[in-house]
N, C-alpha and C positions, 0 to 999 in steps of 0.2 A: 575836772579829771577825778577827784575822789568819788563825785557819784557815778562815774562809768565804772569804777573798779567794782564798787559797793552794788551795784546794780546786777553786774555780770557774775559775781560771786552769788548773789541773791539767786538768781535764775539757775546757775549749776548746782548750787545745794537743794533749792527745791526740788528740782529735777530728780538729782542722786537721790533724794528721799522718797520719791515717788509720789510727789506731791501736784502732779499736773493739775487736778482736778479742784484744788483747795481755792477758796473764795480771796481775791485779790491776787492770782497768778495772771491775769489779763494785764491788770495795772502794772504789775513788775514787768512784763514784757515789754509794754509799750515805754517804760522808764529807760529801759536797757536800750531799747531801740533809739532814742532819744539822745542817750548818754553815747552809743556808739557812732551818732553822727556829729556829735559837739566833739568827742574826744580822739577823732581819727584813728580808732583801731585800740585804744587801751583798753577797752572792755574786751576785745576779744583777747588781748594779751593776757588779761586776769583771768579771764576764763579757762583758757589754755594752761594757765601754770596751776589753777586750781583741779583742772582735769587730770594733768599730768601728776600731781602730788595725791590724789584720791583714788585712780584706777590702779587696780593691782593686776600683776602678770597672770596670763592665762596659763594655766599647766596641762601639759602634756605628758603621756606615758612615755618612757624611753622606746627610742627606735619605732616611733609612731606618728603621724601626721593628723590623726582622727580626734575630733573634739570628743571628749567624755563629758555630753551635755549632762547626764544626770547620776555619773556614778560618784556616791560621795567622797570616793579615794581622791578625786579631783575636784571639791569643791574650793572655793574660796573664801575663807573666814566662816565656814559652815554655809555657806549659799551654793548651791549646784549651778553651775555653768550658766545652763538656760535661763535661769533666772536672773542670776547675776547679769547677762546679756541682754535680757529683754527689759528689765525693770529698771537698771541703773545705766549701763554702759552705752546701750543706744541712746536713750533719751537726751544722756549727756553731750554724747557726739552730735546729735541732730541740733541740739539747743546751742552747743560752742559754733557748730559749721554756720547756723545763722548768723552768729555774729561776724563771722571771719570774712576776709576779704576772698575774693574768688580765686586767687592764685594760691590760698592755703591748703595743705594737705594733712591730713592723719598719717603719721609713719606707723606701720604694722610691721614689727620686727621680730623674725623668729630667730629661737636661738636652739642650741643642744649642747648636750653635755661632752666632755673630752674623751667619753667613750666612742672607740671608732676612730676614723680617719676624716678629715675635712673633705676629701676627693673620694668618689666611688672606689671600692675593693672589693672584689668577689661580689657576695651578694648583697652586701650593704651598699646602699645609695650613696652615702657619704652626707658628713654634718652639714656641708652648705645646702644640697638638695633637700634635705631633710627638714632644715630650718625653713627654707622657703616653701615647702609644700606646708608647714605649721602654718605659717604667715598666710598663704594662700586660703587656707581651710577658715580663718578668721575670717577674710575679708568676704569669701563665699557666704558664709553665715550673717554679717552684718548686712550685706547687701539683699540677702534673700529676706531678711526679717525686718527692713527698716525702709526709709525712703533714702538712705544715703547711695549715693553714686559712686560706682568704682573708680571713678577717674579721680575722685577727691582721697582716695586711700593707697598710699604707696606703700608697695612690700618690699622690704629688705630682709636679705638673708644672713644673718651675722656667723651662722656656723656655731663654733664653740668659742669664738673669740671674745666675748663679752660674759665671763662667769659672774653669778650674782656675788657680791663682795662677802668677805667672811665665809664662803662655801667651796667646800673642794670643787675643783672644777670638773670632775667625773660624777659629782652628785646629779641625781634625778632632779632636783629642783632646778637645774639648769636646764630641762627640758619645757619650753615655754615660749609664750608671745609676748612680748611688750607691746602697748597701743600708746602713742604719743601725739599730742597737738603739736605742728610745727609752729 
């Protein structure tokens, strides 16, 4: 059981660091596959937990569902969104889903700030629709730039119901999308 955990974490961390071409990766992948077969899914559970802990939310502009891929204002820890998605998030998702049972999905949850109403009002589309459009924009990007299949990605519209802890519910930081392995 411990071998499955270590193999899954090893793959996740290597991929997250962009180490796909390093010597020994193939050996590590084979070890993880064997560990998965032995452990009955423990490797996936470990990989999912590591992914959920490591992957940061994707920021969006207030009242927008457009991914700002190269705008430094919407970078994550100094990395533009395009590089973050292509070099870290996508490879980690692909590897984790390789370990996953076929029924496992990735939940892409759109969020909004408390600005505006949950439902459409006047020219404002509403926080529920806006958060859904944000999650759909991320799904569209992931599918277009990877081997991920849309049926493995579940869209959830949270509206403004789940603000970040210790953050004003109306703050722009709440305009985001979170990606979680189920």
